[in-house]
N, C-alpha and C positions, 0 to 999 in steps of 0.2 A: 678653810682656807690653811697655806702654811704664812709661816707667821713673817716682818718684818725686821731684821738687823738693822740697829743703827750704830754707831759710830759716836763718842759720846768725848769732848775734850772740852777744857775748860778756855774760853778765849786767849789768855795770855796768863802770864805769871803771875800778875795781879791779882787777876781776878780767880785765881787759882789761892793765893795768900788771902781773900777776904772770903770764901767759902769755907777755910778752913773753920770759920767764927761757929757756923753753922751744926744744929746738934745733931745733925745725922752727915757729918762730912764726912765720917768714915764709908757709910754705905755711897756717897757719889763718889769720893775716890775709888771705890769700886766700879764704880760704875763706868767712868773716866779708864779705867785698867782696862775692863772686861769686855765693855761694852754692852749692850742690852738690848731685849726684844722686845717686840710691840706687837698684837694681835692686828693684823692685816684687817680683820672686820671691824676692829675700834678706829684704826686709821680713815677707813675708807667711811665710815660709818660719823666722822667729824668731816669728811669732804665734800660730803652729801650736808649733812645739817647741821652745822657748828652754829648758822644766825638763829636756827630755831632756839635757841637758847637764851640771844640779846632782846627778842622780840616780844613783847606782851600781845595778845588777840589772836583770835581764832584766823585761819587764812582758809580764802575761800578753796574748795575743789578745785578747781579749774587751774587756781594760782599754784598749789600747789604740785598739781601735774605737768605745768610746766616747768617746775623747778629743777623735780626729779629729773625728769626729758632730760634739759641742759646738763644735769649734774651729772648724769650717767656718759652722756657725748664727750665732756670737759676729759674725766676719766678716763675715758680708753683714749680720747685723742692727743693728751697730754701727757701721760703716763706710762712707763713699761714696768712690769713686774718678773727679773733675773736677779739667780744667782742670793735669793732668800734674803731681797730689799728689794729698793723703787728706786728706778731712773726719769729724769726727763726725757721726753720723744723731741722738745723743744727747748732752749733757752733765751735768756735775753728778756729785750722788750715783747716779744710776742706773747710770752706769758705772762708778763706786768700786767700787759693795757688790760689782759682782762682779772685783772685782781685775783688770779690762782696761784700765785705764791706766797700772796698775804694766807688761802687756806691754807697750804702747804706748810706754813710756819706755824698757821695755829693746831693741823689737825699735829702734827711733830708734835711741837711743845707741848700740848694737853697731855697726847699719850706718853711720853716720857714722866709729865708729874704724876700722873694717875699710876704710872707704874711703880715710880716713887711712893706713894702718899695713899695709894689706896683706895683713888679715887673713881667716880665714874662720871660720867658726860652731866647727871643731875644734881652733881656738887657744884656745876658752872654756870647754874643758869643763878640772872641776875634777879634781886628780889628789888620791887619796887616800892623800898622803906621807905612810909611819908618821912618828911624832914621834922627834927624834933625830936623825933622818938628811935632814936640811936641808929639810925639812917647812914650812910657811907660821906665820909668826908668832903665838903666840898671842892676836890680840885677840879682844874681845869682839862684834865685827862681819863679815859677812865678803860680800868684793868680787868682782865678776869678774877674773879675773885671765889675760893672756894675754899670749906673751911674742913678740917677733919677730925671737927668734935668738940677741939681742946685749942687747937691754932686756926689760924688764916693763914692759907695760901696765895698768893697772889703772883700774877705771871705776864710777862710781855712778849710775846712770840712771833715770831718775826721767819720769814722766808726768803728765798732765792731759790734761781737756777739758774747753773753757772758751767763753763766749760769745764772744771775741774772746781770738787768739793772741798781736794784736800787743801787749797791756797784760801785765805780770806781776803777776798777781791774788794773791786770798787765797794758791787753792792754788799757785800758783807760788814765793811764798814762804815758807808753808810746805816746801815741798820745798826752796829755797836754804838755809833754816835746818839743813834735818835736814842736807843734804848740810855746812855749815859746824860743824854740832857734833863732826860727824864730823872734820873738818879741825883741829880744835883739841885733841882727842885723839891722832891724828896726829902732831902738830907737838910733842907732848910727848914720845911715845916714838924719833923721832926724835933730839930732845934726848939723851936717854938711851943711847939707840945710836952718837950722832954718825953719824948717817946721810947725806952728800953729798946737799945738794938735786938734784934732777931725776936722782939715780943712775938714778931709775923714774919714770916719767910715769902721772901719777894724773889723769883725767880725769873733772869731774862734769858731767850732760847732765840738762835739764829738756826733753824732748819736747812740746809745746802742741800740741794741735787744737784748730778752733773747728767751727762749725755751719753757717757760711757756703759759699755755695755755689760759692763758685769761689777759695777761700781758699789759700793754701801754709801746709806744716806749717813750725813755727819752731822750733830746738834750740836752747837759752841754754847756754853753756859757763860751767863756773866750776871753777877750781883748787885743787883741795884737794890737799896733800904727799905723795907716795908712801910707802910704806913699805917695806922693805928684804924681800925673800926671799932665805932660803939655799939657793937650789942654783943652778946655770949656769942661764942664759936656753935653751940650746940644749940643754939637759938637757929643762929643762922644758917646750919647744915640742914637743919628740917624744913624751915620754908625753902629753901630753897629746891630743895626736891620737891617738897609737895605744887610750888610754883611751875616746875618743869614736869612733874605729870599729869598737872591740869592743863597745861599749852598742848601736850601729849595726847590727853583724853581728847582736847576737843577736836583734833585733827585727825584721829581716827574714828569719830562718829558716836562716841559712849554720850548715853543720853542725856541731853540737858538739863533734868531732873538733879541728877548726880552731880553734873559739872557744878552746876548751882552750890548744891550743897558742902561740896567743897572750897567753892570762893567764900562760903560764909564760915566755913572753919580755919582758913588761911587769915580772913580779918581776925577772926576771935585772938587766935594766938599771937599776930602780931599786935595786934590791940591789949594783950593781956601781960602785966606785971608775973602771973605765974601761969605761964603755959602752960604745966607739967600738968594743972588740974582734969585739963583735955585729953592726954593719956588714955589711950583705949575707948575712951567713949567714942564709940559708932558714928559716924557721919547718920542727919536725917534723914532717911530714905527708906522705904519699905523693901524688907526683904525680897529677894528673888531666887524659882528654883534651881534659873540655871544663869550660870554667867555670861552666856547668850542675850540674855534678855537685858544683860544692861546696853548695848548696844543698838543704834538707832535703824539697824536694817539697811541702811542704802548701802551698794555696793562693799558688802560686809563679805570677811569673809574671817575663816577656822583654822587654823594651825592644828597640823598633828590630831584631829579629831576636836578635844578641850583643853591642849597647852594654851593657846595663845587666841584673843582677837584682834580683828584691825580692820581694815579700810583698804578697796583694790583704787589703785589709781591707772588710768591705760594710758599707756606712752606707745609710741613709734622708734623701734630701731631697726633699720636697713626695708624701708617702706614695710612692716610686719607689727602691726601693732598688737602689745602685749600685758599682761597682768601685772603689773609693780605692786608687791605689799608692803604695806608698814604695819606690823601691829605689835601689841605689849601680851606678855603671860597673865592669865588669870590669876598668878602666884600674886603681882604687885597690884592688880585690881582689891583682889580681896582683902591686902594689908592697907591700904589705902582709906578702903572702907573702915575695915574697922582700927584704924587711928593706933595700932600699936607704934608706940614711937622709938623703941628700940628696933623692930623690922624694919621700920621706913630708914631707919639711919643703917643700917646695916646692911639692905637688902643688896646682893648683886645678881646677874644668871647668869651662867656656866652648864649649859644643859648640855647634852654629849649627840643628845638626838640629829642635832641640825649638822653635825658632820655629813650625814648621809640625804639623798633624798629625800625630802618633806613632803607631805599628804596637805593641800590646803582646799577645805572647800571655797568654793565663791554663793554667794546667794547677791541676784540682783533682783528687783522689784519691777513690776512691767514699763513705770517711767524710766528705770534705768535702761533699759533694752531700744528706747524710744530716743534719749539724750542723749548717749552715748557709742560713741565706737568702737560697737566690740570685735574685738579679736574673731578672727572666717573661721576659725576654726574650729570654735567654742562649740561643745555639743550639749543644752541644755537638757533638762527635767524638768518639767513645770509642776510643785505644788497647787494642786486644784485646791485643797483647803486652805492653804494661806498664800495662797496666790500668790507665790514667787517662784521663779527661778531659781537651779543649782547646777552646778556642774565642779568638774573636782580636776585639780590642776596639779603638777609633781613638779619639784624643781629643787634645787640648792640656793638655800637661802641666805645670809650672815646674821651676824647678831652679835650686841653689844652688852656689855655687863650691867648698863643701866636696864635691859631688860627689850631693848629696842628691836624686831626682828624686821630683817627689809631685806628686797631687792628684787630681782626681773622672774618670774612663774613663765617656765618653757618648757611643755612636757617633751623637747626634742630631747633635753636633756637626760632624760633617763636610758640609763645601760645595761 
């Protein structure tokens, strides 16, 4: 998919001056001068799945299936992609009432910050650290937090859809005042705690779309002061990524024994004063000959033969039932199982093959055929020995740097 071009500006001269104290001020000034390009796949991933980074626990198949169906409809109905950027199909209260502008703000803001600091969606997972063991400060609001491994990055992301995104209209000004209110609160906390300025970096972003056919997305930058987080940045980054993949592996149907082993390891790391002793200590799970055996087999999908494994969710688009895939590469599964911390911390997924139509093998049990509403065009082959049904789909899918492979599969996409 083509990338999305963004225009970046400081909210005003005062904010520009504040950002000059950042250690990466030269990088920020360059982005403001020249703009920035983000991956359309990354943007769509945040629009579809951002809330998965904030919640704990497994979602039922039907719950996640419904969420996917609604989100696909939202993106198709409310966004257009022209002139190398993205525009709003509708503006104002109609967009705000469904919370869509909030998701726009989060998606744009996190994509920009990821670009600046080399982060992925896995870094923004909130870790439920127990009180008294170096957890989050007890502020009366929450913001996304990530770690580069040496510094904490904090973000306040807002979004608007307006008639002209070159102007700071009432909606943008309201977002700015909201960020400033929290800024004043944090400054008081900094003074009480004697926290050095820019020990951690806090970005306020206001992403603004309009409905002009060829407009470029605008992102305004605001500099609130950051608060202290009482945990080592590298340990936080590791735990955030482990929590993220734990939840994602649950969603795609990785076997429960593996999930339990990963849960135990996360608790061991959280409670240890010397967490590095678990580096390269494999999860306690018997080795398997094939990575497909890591999956529970329900609505199972294999991407490009053995590249990635995941799950199929059936959604209705234009009165046609289609399979929607969420999968992760076997490479990240292997890394998580082996517990090589540097590999986990440095993992980014940037495959070339996804630029083309990919082959996806779908495997369903008999109970799936009975319980699920399956696409009428599917032609299954029954495996007599293993007692499951198989079929193959082709289609263009999206991917994000954390390893998520996602998208509708439609054999009609083949050209």
